[in-house]
C-alpha positions in Angstrom: 0.1 -6.4 -33.8 -2.2 -7.5 -30.9 -3.8 -5.6 -28.5 -3.8 -6.2 -24.8 -7.6 -6.1 -23.4 -8.2 -3.4 -20.9 -7.7 -4.4 -17.0 -9.2 -1.9 -14.1 -7.1 -1.9 -10.9 -10.0 -3.2 -9.2 -9.5 -6.6 -10.7 -6.0 -6.9 -9.3 -6.3 -5.4 -6.6 -6.2 -7.8 -2.7 -10.0 -6.5 -1.1 -8.2 -6.5 2.2 -7.4 -3.2 4.5 -6.3 -2.9 7.2 -5.8 0.4 9.2 -3.2 1.6 12.2 -3.5 4.5 14.2 -0.7 6.9 14.0 0.6 5.9 17.4 1.1 2.6 17.2 4.4 1.6 18.1 6.3 0.1 15.0 6.2 -3.3 17.1 2.5 -3.1 17.1 2.3 -2.5 13.1 4.7 -5.5 12.7 2.2 -7.8 15.0 -0.8 -6.3 12.8 0.7 -6.6 9.7 1.8 -10.7 10.7 -2.3 -11.0 11.9 -3.6 -9.6 8.7 -1.4 -11.3 6.4 -0.8 -8.0 4.8 2.1 -6.2 3.5 1.1 -2.6 4.4 -1.1 -0.2 6.6 -3.0 2.2 5.9 -2.4 5.0 8.6 -5.6 6.5 9.6 -6.3 10.0 9.6 -6.2 12.1 12.8 -9.4 14.9 11.7 -11.3 14.8 9.1 -9.1 17.2 6.7 -6.0 15.1 7.5 -4.8 13.1 4.8 -4.2 9.4 5.4 -0.5 7.9 5.6 0.5 4.3 4.3 3.3 2.1 6.5 5.4 -0.9 4.8 6.9 -3.7 5.6 10.0 -2.0 3.9 9.5 0.8 6.0 9.3 -0.8 8.6 13.1 -2.8 8.4 15.1 0.9 7.4 13.5 2.7 10.1 14.0 0.4 12.8 16.3 -2.4 11.5 18.8 -0.6 9.6 18.3 2.6 11.2 19.1 0.1 14.8 16.1 1.8 17.1 13.7 -0.2 19.5 10.4 -1.3 17.4 8.6 -0.1 20.8 10.0 3.6 20.9 9.5 4.0 17.5 5.9 5.1 16.1 4.1 4.2 13.0 3.6 8.3 12.0 7.3 8.8 12.7 8.0 6.1 9.3 4.6 6.3 7.1 4.7 8.4 4.1 1.8 10.8 3.8 -0.3 11.7 1.8 -1.4 8.2 0.7 -0.4 8.0 -3.6 -4.2 5.9 -4.3 -5.0 4.7 -8.2 -8.7 4.8 -9.4 -10.4 1.9 -9.4 -10.9 2.1 -13.0 -7.1 3.0 -13.9 -5.9 0.4 -16.7 -3.3 -1.9 -14.8 -0.4 -1.0 -16.9 -0.7 3.0 -15.7 -0.6 1.5 -12.1 2.7 -0.5 -13.1 3.8 2.8 -14.6 3.1 4.8 -11.4 4.3 2.3 -8.9 7.7 1.9 -11.7 8.5 5.5 -11.3 7.7 6.7 -7.9 9.3 3.6 -6.5 6.5 2.3 -4.4 5.8 -1.4 -3.7 1.9 -1.1 -2.7 -0.7 1.6 -3.7 -4.6 1.9 -2.8 -7.4 1.2 -5.1 -10.0 4.2 -4.2 -13.2 4.5 -5.3 -15.7 7.6 -4.7 -13.4 8.5 -2.2 -13.2 4.9 -0.5 -9.9 2.6 -0.6 -11.4 -0.3 -2.0 -8.4 -2.6 -2.1 -4.3 -2.4 -2.7 -2.3 -3.1 -5.4 1.4 -4.7 -4.9 4.1 -5.2 -7.4 3.5 -9.2 -7.0 -0.1 -8.6 -8.0 0.4 -6.7 -10.5 3.1 -9.4 -12.0 1.5 -12.6 -10.9 -2.4 -11.9 -10.8 -3.0 -9.3 -13.6 -2.8 -11.3 -16.7 -0.1 -9.6 -18.5 2.3 -11.8 -18.7 -0.1 -14.4 -20.2 -1.8 -14.6 -24.0 
């Protein structure tokens, strides 16, 4: 029986983290997603005691397009998920994958010492992790 080697989350993540204010509109969030070439935005804390939020492209599709709302009148704070589920930079990607499947999330920030280092997506787990190669 072959043993798969340990692959830490930080080796699979995209190091680009883009933040947005919760008061930004859905239209502004989409413009930022396009400009930065990412699929998720971290929503800034309102104060030091608050938690970060996250908004992903699927949230925008559901809350605006499917709901039939004007993207100029929907604020990010209305559609974000909060608090953000994060993973440790040293967590094996096998467990990152299990967490994402169990929680039905498509993006998860990678954290180290309380700081966000990057983002892991389902795409990066499947295509960049080496889990499907021998």
